[in-house]
C-alpha positions in Angstrom: -45.6 91.2 -7.6 -48.3 89.3 -6.2 -48.6 85.6 -6.8 -51.5 84.1 -8.0 -53.3 82.0 -5.3 -53.1 78.0 -5.2 -56.4 75.9 -5.1 -57.3 72.6 -4.6 -58.1 72.2 -7.9 -53.9 73.2 -8.4 -53.0 70.3 -5.8 -55.0 67.5 -7.5 -53.3 68.0 -10.6 -49.8 66.7 -9.1 -51.0 62.9 -9.3 -48.0 60.9 -8.4 -47.4 57.9 -5.9 -47.9 58.0 -2.5 -46.7 55.1 0.2 -46.3 54.1 3.6 -42.3 53.3 4.9 -41.4 51.3 7.7 -38.9 52.5 10.0 -37.4 52.1 13.5 -37.2 54.9 16.2 -33.6 55.3 17.1 -34.5 55.7 20.8 -36.3 52.9 21.4 -36.5 50.6 18.5 -40.2 50.8 17.9 -41.6 50.4 14.5 -43.2 53.9 13.2 -44.6 54.6 9.6 -44.0 57.4 7.4 -45.9 58.4 4.3 -44.3 59.6 1.1 -45.5 61.2 -1.5 -43.7 62.0 -5.1 -45.7 64.0 -7.6 -46.2 62.7 -11.3 -43.3 65.0 -12.8 -41.3 64.0 -10.1 -40.3 67.4 -8.9 -42.2 68.0 -5.7 -41.8 65.0 -3.0 -43.2 64.9 0.8 -42.5 62.7 3.9 -44.7 63.2 6.8 -43.4 63.4 10.2 -43.4 59.4 12.0 -46.6 57.9 12.5 -46.8 54.9 15.4 -49.9 53.0 14.3 -49.8 51.1 10.9 -53.6 51.8 10.4 -53.2 55.2 11.0 -50.2 55.6 8.3 -52.2 53.6 5.4 -55.3 56.3 6.4 -53.6 59.1 6.1 -51.6 57.6 2.7 -55.2 57.2 1.2 -56.3 60.7 2.1 -53.2 62.1 0.9 -53.4 60.2 -2.4 -57.1 61.3 -3.0 -56.4 64.8 -2.6 -53.5 64.9 -5.0 -55.4 62.2 -7.7 -52.8 60.1 -6.8 -51.8 56.1 -7.3 -51.6 54.7 -3.4 -48.8 51.5 -3.3 -50.0 48.7 -1.1 -48.0 48.2 1.8 -45.7 49.2 4.1 -42.0 49.4 2.7 -39.4 48.2 4.7 
C-alpha cells in the first residue's frame, strides 16, 4: 500500500506555537537554546538540538514558524 506524498502545503497547515527555551549544558554550565514547536491540534511536538547562540535560535524559530504557519512566542523561556 502506497502512502500519499507530503507536500509543503500540508506542513503549512500544522499551525501552532513556536518558542525558544533556554537550558544549561550539564557539562560546561553554559546557556544553550532549543526551538520547540507544538502543532495547533497538540498532537505533533518538536524540539531542536541545542543551539549555542540566542540570536541563531530566535532566527530558527522565526523560520520554522513561517514554514508551518505558526505563532512565535517572544523571548526565551527559562
